[in-house]
KEKOLSE-711873 format. One record per residue (C-alpha): x, z, y. Coordinates in steps of 0.05 Angstrom, whole numbers. Example, Ala and Ser with C-alpha at 12.3 -4.5 7.8 and 13.67 -1.06 7.14 Angstrom:
BEGIN
       X       Z       Y
     246     156     -90
     273     143     -21
END
This chain:
BEGIN
       X       Z       Y
   -2021    -166   -1278
   -2056    -213   -1229
   -2063    -154   -1175
   -1994    -148   -1175
   -1979    -218   -1162
   -2027    -217   -1110
   -1997    -158   -1075
   -1925    -190   -1079
   -1947    -254   -1049
   -1986    -214    -992
   -1920    -175    -986
   -1877    -238    -982
   -1927    -271    -932
   -1916    -209    -888
   -1843    -207    -891
   -1840    -287    -876
   -1881    -277    -818
   -1839    -218    -794
   -1784    -263    -805
   -1810    -317    -763
   -1826    -269    -705
   -1749    -245    -708
   -1725    -319    -708
   -1767    -330    -648
   -1742    -263    -616
   -1666    -284    -623
   -1682    -352    -593
   -1701    -318    -533
   -1641    -266    -529
   -1593    -265    -472
   -1530    -303    -480
   -1466    -257    -463
   -1424    -290    -415
   -1368    -245    -413
   -1344    -170    -431
   -1295    -131    -396
   -1253     -66    -418
   -1260       0    -384
   -1201      15    -338
   -1183      70    -387
   -1168      15    -440
   -1146     -44    -394
   -1075     -21    -391
   -1066      -4    -462
   -1066      66    -488
   -1014     109    -521
   -1028     157    -576
    -988     206    -623
    -991     200    -698
   -1054     237    -726
   -1091     228    -660
   -1162     201    -653
   -1206     175    -599
   -1270     135    -586
   -1276      70    -550
   -1349      59    -564
   -1386      35    -502
   -1318      28    -464
   -1333     -49    -448
   -1382     -76    -391
   -1425    -138    -412
   -1450    -194    -369
   -1499    -211    -354
   -1534    -139    -349
   -1592    -165    -386
   -1545    -166    -451
   -1526     -93    -444
   -1542     -54    -502
   -1525    -106    -554
   -1481     -81    -614
   -1401     -75    -611
   -1357     -88    -667
   -1284     -69    -676
   -1219     -95    -702
   -1147     -67    -715
   -1091    -122    -714
   -1051     -78    -761
   -1087     -21    -799
   -1024      13    -819
   -1009      30    -747
   -1084      41    -724
   -1151      37    -755
   -1218      34    -723
   -1283      45    -755
   -1356      13    -741
   -1370      76    -695
   -1312      59    -652
   -1267     117    -677
   -1194      98    -670
   -1144     137    -710
   -1065     131    -701
   -1037     126    -766
    -961     109    -758
    -913      94    -695
    -914      29    -671
    -960     -26    -631
   -1026     -56    -653
   -1079     -92    -618
   -1154     -68    -620
   -1206    -121    -606
   -1278    -104    -582
   -1329    -157    -596
   -1398    -161    -564
   -1448    -225    -569
   -1391    -268    -596
   -1341    -248    -532
   -1280    -209    -549
   -1236    -162    -506
   -1165    -138    -528
   -1123     -78    -513
   -1058     -50    -539
   -1047      16    -575
    -979      46    -572
    -970      98    -628
    -913     148    -619
    -887     195    -674
    -916     266    -669
    -879     308    -619
    -832     359    -647
    -819     408    -587
    -752     437    -572
    -746     509    -591
    -683     529    -567
    -623     511    -520
    -550     542    -537
    -490     528    -490
    -417     522    -522
    -388     591    -533
    -332     580    -480
    -380     574    -425
    -417     647    -442
    -366     685    -396
    -374     637    -340
    -336     574    -318
    -282     574    -267
    -263     509    -221
    -222     499    -159
    -256     466    -101
    -259     391    -108
    -250     394    -187
    -305     363    -229
    -329     380    -300
    -377     338    -345
    -430     382    -377
    -475     323    -410
    -486     329    -483
    -452     391    -488
    -508     436    -505
    -541     449    -578
    -613     453    -591
    -664     468    -649
    -693     441    -686
    -647     382    -695
    -709     334    -707
    -741     350    -640
    -766     288    -609
    -756     295    -535
    -679     311    -522
    -667     288    -456
    -623     335    -412
    -635     353    -337
    -587     393    -299
    -590     438    -234
    -547     483    -191
    -575     546    -161
    -527     538    -101
    -513     466     -79
    -468     490     -24
    -419     518     -76
    -430     459    -129
    -475     408    -146
    -491     373    -211
    -513     297    -218
    -568     269    -262
    -510     247    -307
    -485     316    -321
    -420     320    -269
    -409     381    -234
    -372     379    -169
    -345     442    -143
    -348     443     -68
    -329     511     -40
    -314     582     -64
    -371     622     -90
    -421     627    -149
    -476     585    -176
    -518     578    -237
    -518     516    -273
    -576     501    -314
    -587     454    -371
    -661     440    -393
    -687     403    -454
    -759     394    -464
    -777     451    -422
    -725     496    -453
    -665     520    -415
    -602     555    -418
    -551     570    -360
    -479     595    -344
    -445     617    -282
    -395     575    -247
    -344     604    -203
    -308     561    -156
    -240     583    -131
    -206     567     -70
    -145     518     -73
     -91     564     -46
     -38     545       7
      31     545     -29
      75     529      28
      78     528     106
     130     486     132
     148     484     209
     178     414     244
     252     418     256
     237     425     332
     206     493     315
     245     514     255
     310     510     287
     288     554     344
     264     538     412
     279     563     478
     234     570     540
     240     601     605
     199     658     639
     128     635     658
     129     572     613
      72     558     562
      78     516     501
      26     502     446
      44     500     375
     -26     495     341
     -26     447     284
      46     436     282
      54     462     213
      51     421     146
       8     455      95
      17     441      20
     -22     424     -16
     -55     382      30
    -126     398       1
    -122     475       6
    -187     506      20
    -169     549      77
    -121     514     132
    -136     559     192
     -72     580     226
     -64     652     258
      -3     674     300
      39     728     314
      98     749     356
     144     804     340
     161     825     409
     106     814     454
     139     840     514
     184     775     508
     126     726     494
      59     730     467
      18     675     424
     -59     671     430
    -112     654     375
    -105     582     394
     -26     581     384
     -10     579     459
      56     618     472
      70     648     534
     140     669     558
     138     735     592
     211     763     596
     282     744     574
     302     764     504
     286     739     430
     219     745     391
     200     716     322
     138     675     321
     100     671     255
      49     622     233
       1     643     175
     -42     605     137
     -83     632      77
     -29     690      74
      33     643      73
      81     648     133
     130     609     168
     174     634     220
     220     613     279
     260     642     333
     241     639     405
     288     655     461
     263     665     528
     316     654     589
     308     667     664
     283     614     698
     336     558     698
     367     518     755
     339     450     731
     387     387     743
     350     344     796
     400     279     790
     451     250     742
     495     189     760
     554     152     735
     605     122     777
     603      56     737
     542      29     701
     584      -7     650
     655      -2     617
     694     -42     565
     744     -10     520
     787     -32     463
     769     -16     390
     802      46     373
     804      72     443
     770     135     470
     736     145     539
     723     213     573
     658     203     607
     664     269     645
     705     240     703
     651     189     710
     597     237     714
     565     271     773
     509     323     762
     468     352     818
     462     410     833
     529     426     801
     513     498     788
     454     482     741
     436     522     684
     403     468     648
     459     430     622
     460     356     589
     459     321     527
     497     258     508
     471     204     458
     497     136     434
     443      82     421
     488      50     369
     529     103     334
     557      46     288
     593      17     353
     611      80     388
     595     158     384
     596     211     437
     604     284     425
     580     344     465
     637     348     511
     627     275     532
     680     245     497
     666     173     471
     701     149     405
     697      72     389
     681      52     318
     667     -23     315
     665     -84     363
     600     -90     397
     556     -61     450
     516       8     458
     484      50     513
     509     117     526
     455     162     558
     468     228     593
     400     267     601
     379     330     628
     374     381     570
     303     405     583
     275     343     617
     300     276     592
     269     238     644
     327     256     690
     386     213     665
     440     164     671
     460     103     629
     526      72     617
     530       0     580
     594       6     536
     625     -53     508
     678     -43     451
     730     -97     450
     768    -127     394
     765    -168     328
     701    -164     290
     701    -142     216
     699    -202     179
     671    -179     115
     626    -226      82
     646    -287     128
     649    -359      96
     665    -424     116
     641    -492     100
     668    -559     114
     649    -636     113
     659    -700     152
     594    -735     156
     576    -746      81
     650    -744      56
     679    -671      26
     739    -658      64
     762    -593      31
     823    -603     -15
     821    -579     -89
     851    -510     -97
     830    -491     -25
     786    -431     -11
     727    -428      35
     739    -351      43
     817    -351      40
     814    -341     124
     776    -282     119
     813    -242      61
     857    -206     103
     920    -226      63
     959    -253     127
    1019    -268      88
     992    -293      23
     983    -365      -4
     910    -369      -1
     889    -413      52
     828    -455      79
     849    -527      93
     818    -596     106
     846    -665      89
     867    -696     154
     835    -759     180
     873    -817     156
     905    -776     102
     898    -763      26
     906    -692      -4
     875    -653     -63
     829    -707     -86
     799    -723     -19
     818    -793       8
     812    -806      77
     866    -861      90
     814    -915     106
     782    -861     153
     836    -854     209
     783    -846     261
     738    -799     226
     723    -729     254
     727    -668     211
     699    -602     224
     683    -535     189
     631    -482     200
     641    -409     203
     582    -357     181
     587    -296     216
     532    -268     174
     491    -244     238
     489    -262     314
     552    -237     347
     579    -246     417
     645    -281     414
     692    -299     474
     759    -308     437
     787    -332     365
     854    -329     344
     889    -369     282
     943    -351     234
     973    -411     207
    1009    -412     136
    1087    -399     132
    1128    -443     182
    1191    -431     141
    1185    -501     102
    1177    -566     140
    1115    -586      94
    1082    -527     118
    1080    -549     191
    1012    -579     198
     970    -537     241
     912    -545     288
     931    -545     365
     865    -563     396
     787    -575     381
     745    -632     401
     687    -587     410
     662    -520     388
     588    -513     379
     536    -456     361
     474    -447     322
     434    -389     294
     402    -428     240
     462    -477     217
     414    -531     213
     421    -602     238
     392    -614     309
     409    -534     323
     475    -544     353
     492    -524     421
     562    -541     451
     603    -484     474
     664    -519     496
     697    -586     490
     772    -609     487
     796    -541     477
     874    -547     478
     910    -480     462
     979    -504     460
     989    -471     529
     970    -400     498
    1034    -405     451
    1078    -458     419
    1030    -469     361
    1080    -510     323
    1134    -459     328
    1095    -391     320
    1055    -371     258
     997    -341     300
     966    -360     362
     946    -311     416
     873    -297     429
     844    -367     449
     792    -355     501
     725    -390     491
     662    -388     537
     620    -322     519
     574    -345     459
     521    -312     426
     511    -345     353
     510    -337     279
     545    -400     258
     604    -433     298
     623    -505     283
     693    -531     298
     703    -609     302
     770    -645     303
     802    -711     298
     867    -737     286
     897    -717     351
     887    -644     339
     946    -640     291
    1021    -648     295
    1048    -706     264
    1068    -684     197
    1031    -662     133
     965    -688     102
     924    -626     110
     908    -580     164
     911    -507     138
     891    -438     162
     911    -380     132
     870    -323     172
     816    -335     223
     794    -282     273
     737    -277     324
     725    -222     373
     699    -200     442
     746    -189     489
     750    -151     556
     721    -190     619
     745    -130     667
     673    -133     698
     670     -60     707
     741     -56     743
END
């Protein structure tokens, strides 16, 4: 028993001694200042469920004298990834976890991303309607994204990619939009996780439906022998996006005229031929008449450059016309710049239609730069449709009750509707100017547009009754404006007394009262107490006319 105790004591002493030596060695050990992850770990790693990897020895220790110290490992979430004492890392389930490597009290961390175990795509199948191919017209599009089926349905990498075998025929975008470009065939391929399926895409042309020629050709043209003319590009093609738009040409009688590949017609001999323009198999035709070289017009003159005629009158232009040479074979055309005022037929007869001005032009038929012009004025009363009148005297209304501002333009020359103003110093229709004997009164006519005017005419109410004898026989002033606004009025004539034209007090209608030629939209007529006869309280107008009279400037 004593021997055993001595042995145990000796052993204890040996162990203690050894322990003291180890304590001394630890105190002398190098302290770790830093550890750094290997580049293969520093950015984190990605693993698939079930995969393992070893990270032992994947850190650098500073100082170098501390190398070889033991490493320890820790996982932030062992349900996602585990790591044992040997540094073996195992991916358990998908997710993110942090692995910590510790050496000498220093730590380094990196992230582990665990992805589900890949289930590869085995087959890719296209829709049945694509099996026999797909047809598009040029410029049409087609969306093929997510139209393919794949197996198994649990596959983990199912992103689609697309390709066209001939990108001149059709392209396909990264989003799966197929765009047809030009006629032809191409293979469109859909790839999922390395597995592919394809279909044939046929791009058809957009066919020309119609070819239409401009009237200048469609109605036929005339050329003279030796003349050339190019018609390329004159046709209109529908639809506008037709694939093939190249024009080809043909002449039915090449002895009369030929036409080149570029659309150049050459007239060869007198006669007729049919010219055909063809685009993508669709034709348009016109008749070409070739004549012998014409004797062209050298000069056109008119004996007068301006002419006035009355509304309703006609004028034969031929006696005024001289064409040199007289035996020309070209002929002339006639035109009116304003057919609403006057027209001219192909025999040179002018017919007036409305009061106003127009230019009559006589031109050489085949070269319109040789021409002569006639300034034509149609004289007479203007059409008064839409005209109105307004009246005032400063701030006082002067239109009696029951009087109309349109009556003077209604064409009812024998009716009872009239335009009237209460006279200065009088009272009528609710307007009392008895205290204003010296006031001026006026009315404004709106002609609806700017018109040239050089006369007016007034028709009064019936003169059969004495109390209807009040009528204008002069105006203090007539003014014109194109806006009708204050400050815009220009004087046309002052102190216009037209008693001398006809006895106003004994005739129901004046003659044409001449005024200086004016060109305004609005005309303002100013009167005072001296502009009327001595009886009556109102100054009335049954009809009021304006017109453009002859000046005899062309006689």
